N, C-alpha and C positions, 0 to 999 in steps of 0.2 A: 748240489741243489742250491738255487738262488735264494737269497733272503727275501722275505716279504715283510716290509715295514709299513710303507704308505704308497698308495697308488692313486693317481688322478688320470682318468681316461674316459673316452666315450663308453657308454654301456649299450649292449645289445638287448633286444626284447624278444623273449621266447617263453611267454607265460602260458604254457600248455601243460596239463597234468600228465604224469606217467611217461615221460620221455626216458626210455631205458637206455642201457649201454649199447644195445643192438641198434637203436636209433641214432646213437652218437657215432658208432663205428661198427660196420658189419664185420662179423667174425672172420669171414674169408680174407678180409683185408689184413688182418693180423698175421695170417700165415704167409701172405704174399709180399708184405712190405716191411721195411724197417721202421723203427719208431719215428725217425725224422721225416718219413714219407707219408705220414697218416693225415696231415692237415687237409689236403685236397679232397679227402674222402669223409671228412667230418660232417655229420648230418646229411649224408649222401642222398637219402630218399627225400628229406624235407626240403633240400635246396633246389630240387628239380620238379618240374611238372610231369604228369603221366607220360607225355610224349618225349621226355628226356631233356627238354629245353630248360634253361635256368629260370627259376621262379623269381621275378624281380622284387616281389614283396618280402622274400626271405632275407634276413639281415646280411648274410654272407654275400649276397648278390646286389645289395643296395649301397651305393657309394656314400649315402648319408651316414652309414655306420662304420665307415672306414676307420681302422685303428681301434676298434672296440676291444677292450681287455676285460670288461666286466659283463657277466651274463645275468640278466634278470629272468629267472626261470619259474616254472610252476611246481605244484606239489609232487612229491615222490620222484624228483629228478634223479637220474642215475640208477633207477631200479633195474631189476632183471639180473642177467648173468654176471658173474664175477670176471671182469676184464680190466686190467690196468690200462689197456690201450684206449679206453674211453677217455681217461684223463689225458693221455698223451695226444689224442686227436684234438681235444679242446686246446691244449697248449700249442698244437700245430697251427691253429688259426688265431693264436694270440691271447686266448682267454687265461687270465691269472686268478680270477675270482668269480665264483658262482653264488648268487643269492637266490634262495628258494625257501618255501615254507617247510619242506622236508626233503630228505635225500634217501636213496638206497644206502643201506649201512656200509656195504663194502666199497661202493663208490666214494662215500664220504671219507672213509679211512684212506683210500688210495689218493685222494686229493692232498691230504697232509703229507703223505710219503713222497709227493712230487712237487711240493712248493706251491700248490694251488689252494687258495683260501675259500672254503665253503662256509657261507653265512646263512643262518636260519633266521628269517623274519616272517611275520604273519602275512597272509595273502593280501590283505587290504593295504598294508604298507607297500608291498611290492607293486601292487596295482597302481598306487599313486605315483611311485617312482617311475614306473613304466609309462604312464600317461604323460608325465613331464618330459621324459627322455624322448618319446616318440614325436613330440612337437618339434624338437630340434636336437638331435643326438650330439652334434658337435658343439652346440652352444650350451647344452646342459650336461656337461661332463660331471661324473661322480668322483668324489674323493673317498677312498676307503683307507682309514688309518687304523692299522692293527695295534699299534702301541697304545692308542687311546681307546680302542674298540668303539670307534664312531665312524659313521659315514654320512654323506650329504652333498648337496650342491654348493657351489661357491656363493657366499652371501646369505645362505640359509640362516634363519634365526636360531634354530635349535637343531643340532646334529642328531642323527638316529643312533641309538646305542645298540650294540650287539655283544654277545658273549661267546668267547671261545675258551674251551677247557684250558687251564693255565699251562700245563705241560706242553700241550700241542701249540699253544700260542708262542711259548718260548722257543720251541723247536723251529717254527716258521720264522720268527724274528732272527734266529741265528743261522737259518738255512740248513737245518739238520734233519735228515730222515732218521728212521729207527736205528740204523747202524751208527750214524753219526752221534746220536744221543748216547748210545752205549759206549762209543769210543771216548766220549768226554770223561768217562770214568776209567780210562785205561790204566792209570796209575794205581787205582784201588784194585782193579782186577789183577794186575801184576803182583801187588802186595799179597793178595789172597792166595794166588798161585804159589808164591814163594813159601808162605806159611804152611800151605797144604802139602807141598812137596816135602817139607821138613817133618811134618807130623805123620804123613802117610806115603812114604816114598814108594811103597809097593804099588800104589795106584798109578804112579807116573812111569813105572818101569815094566809095564806089561809087555810080553813078547809080541812082536809084529804078527 
């Protein structure tokens, strides 16, 4: 998993409520495609008009948002069914950070397990960010600094503070998922096993 420390990039604007995991990636795509193939199907229904043609107003079809790695989203983003593929699909279109007023709980957790930073900010603040971004996405790039827990535009007088739970923040800064965090204590685990084998050898010698 890649480390997340600081990111400066164009932001995409999708401030709509209740965009769920099915809206991010349809369930049948997860059975048909590998993880690395999900990007072209991210927001599949939203990026096309009813006749199937690309919707030029959607950020994935708009050259003004080329290279967007930060997504400004609406309330309850990532709600719905539990599917890690929703995070993989976002990563497939380059998104590394999602900023929303609230998230579906499982989606929120899956972000941390895959190196994507989910940030909770109030809707008014996100609306103000989105308004400025929409005027010039390339000229108004956002910087997200996880070490300082701040974000903002270049030259802004005051950065916007955000809070990430300390253990999750440290895991992202180091590029560690849950298994990686556990393996940081591998020496302690091995020492415990050695002591336990000496104290309770019968537990470790059960017949196959």
